C-alpha atoms as an extended CHARMM CRD file, in Angstrom:
* protein
*
        91  EXT
         1         1  ALA       CA              0.0000000000        0.0000000000        0.0000000000  PROA      1               0.0000000000
         2         2  THR       CA              2.8300000000        2.3900000000        0.7760000000  PROA      2               0.0000000000
         3         3  LEU       CA              4.4110000000        1.8640000000       -2.6580000000  PROA      3               0.0000000000
         4         4  ASN       CA              1.2510000000        3.0060000000       -4.4240000000  PROA      4               0.0000000000
         5         5  ARG       CA              0.9290000000        6.2820000000       -2.5410000000  PROA      5               0.0000000000
         6         6  PRO       CA              3.7310000000        8.1330000000       -4.3830000000  PROA      6               0.0000000000
         7         7  ALA       CA              2.4140000000        6.9230000000       -7.7360000000  PROA      7               0.0000000000
         8         8  ALA       CA             -1.1030000000        7.9840000000       -6.8060000000  PROA      8               0.0000000000
         9         9  ALA       CA              0.1700000000       11.3960000000       -5.7250000000  PROA      9               0.0000000000
        10        10  VAL       CA              1.9490000000       11.9480000000       -9.0470000000  PROA      10              0.0000000000
        11        11  TYR       CA             -1.1060000000       10.7470000000      -10.9800000000  PROA      11              0.0000000000
        12        12  SER       CA             -3.5430000000       12.9360000000       -9.0310000000  PROA      12              0.0000000000
        13        13  ALA       CA             -1.2450000000       15.9580000000       -9.4190000000  PROA      13              0.0000000000
        14        14  GLY       CA             -1.3030000000       15.4310000000      -13.1750000000  PROA      14              0.0000000000
        15        15  LEU       CA             -5.0870000000       15.1420000000      -13.1720000000  PROA      15              0.0000000000
        16        16  GLN       CA             -5.4410000000       18.3770000000      -11.2150000000  PROA      16              0.0000000000
        17        17  SER       CA             -3.1730000000       20.2660000000      -13.6080000000  PROA      17              0.0000000000
        18        18  GLY       CA             -4.9480000000       18.8470000000      -16.6690000000  PROA      18              0.0000000000
        19        19  GLN       CA             -1.7200000000       17.4080000000      -18.1000000000  PROA      19              0.0000000000
        20        20  LEU       CA             -0.3560000000       13.9020000000      -18.4080000000  PROA      20              0.0000000000
        21        21  VAL       CA              2.6800000000       13.4610000000      -16.2080000000  PROA      21              0.0000000000
        22        22  GLY       CA              5.4480000000       10.9260000000      -16.3040000000  PROA      22              0.0000000000
        23        23  PRO       CA              6.8400000000        8.8820000000      -13.4100000000  PROA      23              0.0000000000
        24        24  ASP       CA              9.1230000000       11.7580000000      -12.4570000000  PROA      24              0.0000000000
        25        25  GLY       CA              6.1800000000       14.1600000000      -12.0890000000  PROA      25              0.0000000000
        26        26  GLN       CA              7.1000000000       16.2230000000      -15.1360000000  PROA      26              0.0000000000
        27        27  PRO       CA              4.5160000000       16.8460000000      -17.8920000000  PROA      27              0.0000000000
        28        28  LEU       CA              4.8370000000       14.5270000000      -20.8770000000  PROA      28              0.0000000000
        29        29  THR       CA              5.8680000000       15.9860000000      -24.1950000000  PROA      29              0.0000000000
        30        30  PRO       CA              3.6860000000       15.4800000000      -27.2690000000  PROA      30              0.0000000000
        31        31  ASP       CA              6.4070000000       13.2190000000      -28.7000000000  PROA      31              0.0000000000
        32        32  ALA       CA              6.2780000000       10.9810000000      -25.6080000000  PROA      32              0.0000000000
        33        33  ILE       CA              2.4780000000       10.8260000000      -25.7880000000  PROA      33              0.0000000000
        34        34  ALA       CA              2.6110000000        9.9140000000      -29.4940000000  PROA      34              0.0000000000
        35        35  ALA       CA              5.2080000000        7.2080000000      -28.8030000000  PROA      35              0.0000000000
        36        36  GLY       CA              3.0270000000        5.7660000000      -26.0520000000  PROA      36              0.0000000000
        37        37  GLN       CA             -0.0330000000        5.7560000000      -28.3110000000  PROA      37              0.0000000000
        38        38  SER       CA              1.9650000000        4.0000000000      -31.0200000000  PROA      38              0.0000000000
        39        39  GLN       CA              3.1230000000        1.3350000000      -28.5570000000  PROA      39              0.0000000000
        40        40  LEU       CA             -0.4630000000        0.8270000000      -27.3440000000  PROA      40              0.0000000000
        41        41  ALA       CA             -1.6640000000        0.4160000000      -30.9370000000  PROA      41              0.0000000000
        42        42  ASP       CA              1.0660000000       -2.1530000000      -31.6270000000  PROA      42              0.0000000000
        43        43  ALA       CA              0.1890000000       -4.0670000000      -28.4590000000  PROA      43              0.0000000000
        44        44  PHE       CA             -3.5030000000       -4.1160000000      -29.4040000000  PROA      44              0.0000000000
        45        45  GLY       CA             -2.6720000000       -5.3090000000      -32.9210000000  PROA      45              0.0000000000
        46        46  SER       CA             -0.5010000000       -8.1340000000      -31.6150000000  PROA      46              0.0000000000
        47        47  THR       CA             -3.1710000000       -9.1890000000      -29.1330000000  PROA      47              0.0000000000
        48        48  PHE       CA             -5.8120000000       -9.1710000000      -31.8830000000  PROA      48              0.0000000000
        49        49  TRP       CA             -3.8040000000      -11.4960000000      -34.1260000000  PROA      49              0.0000000000
        50        50  VAL       CA             -2.9420000000      -13.8780000000      -31.2800000000  PROA      50              0.0000000000
        51        51  ALA       CA             -6.6170000000      -14.0830000000      -30.2860000000  PROA      51              0.0000000000
        52        52  LEU       CA             -7.6680000000      -14.6690000000      -33.9060000000  PROA      52              0.0000000000
        53        53  VAL       CA             -5.1560000000      -17.5080000000      -34.3340000000  PROA      53              0.0000000000
        54        54  LEU       CA             -6.3090000000      -19.1380000000      -31.0830000000  PROA      54              0.0000000000
        55        55  ILE       CA             -9.9450000000      -18.9700000000      -32.2030000000  PROA      55              0.0000000000
        56        56  LEU       CA             -9.0780000000      -20.5570000000      -35.5430000000  PROA      56              0.0000000000
        57        57  LEU       CA             -7.0940000000      -23.2790000000      -33.7760000000  PROA      57              0.0000000000
        58        58  CYS       CA            -10.1770000000      -24.0760000000      -31.6940000000  PROA      58              0.0000000000
        59        59  LEU       CA            -12.4500000000      -24.1810000000      -34.7480000000  PROA      59              0.0000000000
        60        60  VAL       CA            -10.3810000000      -26.7630000000      -36.6240000000  PROA      60              0.0000000000
        61        61  PRO       CA            -11.0100000000      -29.6510000000      -34.1710000000  PROA      61              0.0000000000
        62        62  SER       CA            -14.6900000000      -28.7150000000      -33.9740000000  PROA      62              0.0000000000
        63        63  MET       CA            -15.0150000000      -29.5560000000      -37.6740000000  PROA      63              0.0000000000
        64        64  PHE       CA            -14.3160000000      -33.2130000000      -36.7880000000  PROA      64              0.0000000000
        65        65  LEU       CA            -17.1960000000      -33.4960000000      -34.2940000000  PROA      65              0.0000000000
        66        66  PRO       CA            -20.1240000000      -35.6770000000      -35.3960000000  PROA      66              0.0000000000
        67        67  ARG       CA            -22.9920000000      -33.8190000000      -37.0650000000  PROA      67              0.0000000000
        68        68  ARG       CA            -25.7680000000      -36.0740000000      -35.6950000000  PROA      68              0.0000000000
        69        69  LYS       CA            -26.3580000000      -38.6010000000      -32.9530000000  PROA      69              0.0000000000
        70        70  PRO       CA            -24.8960000000      -42.0660000000      -33.5480000000  PROA      70              0.0000000000
        71        71  ALA       CA            -27.4520000000      -44.6850000000      -34.6210000000  PROA      71              0.0000000000
        72        72  LEU       CA            -28.6690000000      -47.0500000000      -31.9120000000  PROA      72              0.0000000000
        73        73  THR       CA            -27.9360000000      -50.7480000000      -32.2600000000  PROA      73              0.0000000000
        74        74  GLY       CA            -30.6960000000      -53.3460000000      -32.0930000000  PROA      74              0.0000000000
        75        75  GLU       CA            -29.9510000000      -54.0880000000      -28.4420000000  PROA      75              0.0000000000
        76        76  GLN       CA            -30.0280000000      -50.3970000000      -27.5520000000  PROA      76              0.0000000000
        77        77  GLN       CA            -33.3860000000      -49.9740000000      -29.3390000000  PROA      77              0.0000000000
        78        78  GLN       CA            -34.8080000000      -52.8920000000      -27.3490000000  PROA      78              0.0000000000
        79        79  ASP       CA            -33.5840000000      -51.3020000000      -24.1090000000  PROA      79              0.0000000000
        80        80  LEU       CA            -35.2150000000      -48.0260000000      -25.1330000000  PROA      80              0.0000000000
        81        81  GLN       CA            -38.5330000000      -49.7270000000      -25.8610000000  PROA      81              0.0000000000
        82        82  ALA       CA            -38.3560000000      -51.4910000000      -22.4780000000  PROA      82              0.0000000000
        83        83  GLY       CA            -38.0630000000      -48.0940000000      -20.7820000000  PROA      83              0.0000000000
        84        84  GLU       CA            -34.3620000000      -48.3040000000      -19.9770000000  PROA      84              0.0000000000
        85        85  THR       CA            -31.8740000000      -45.6330000000      -20.8860000000  PROA      85              0.0000000000
        86        86  PRO       CA            -29.6110000000      -46.9230000000      -23.6610000000  PROA      86              0.0000000000
        87        87  VAL       CA            -25.8780000000      -46.7970000000      -23.0730000000  PROA      87              0.0000000000
        88        88  VAL       CA            -24.0610000000      -45.1800000000      -25.9800000000  PROA      88              0.0000000000
        89        89  PRO       CA            -20.2690000000      -45.6490000000      -25.9040000000  PROA      89              0.0000000000
        90        90  MET       CA            -18.4810000000      -42.4270000000      -26.7210000000  PROA      90              0.0000000000
        91        91  HSD       CA            -14.9980000000      -43.7960000000      -27.3680000000  PROA      91              0.0000000000
């Protein structure tokens, strides 16, 4: 908690003055702000592509899932007619 107090003081001082301030308490230059915005845009772009690749990697195995229920065997149909729940092996 004590480590956050100096950072909070610098941040609140910057908010009160209406300027963005750096870790040293000095106002940021427009060049520093532009560099930070560029780095944020690059980070967002990288995150977007990683998330897209992970989604595609999850979709590929889903294409191999069965489209409909497996057909019941004769024994399973008899169990169903007798009121029992048929056992369908999954593997």
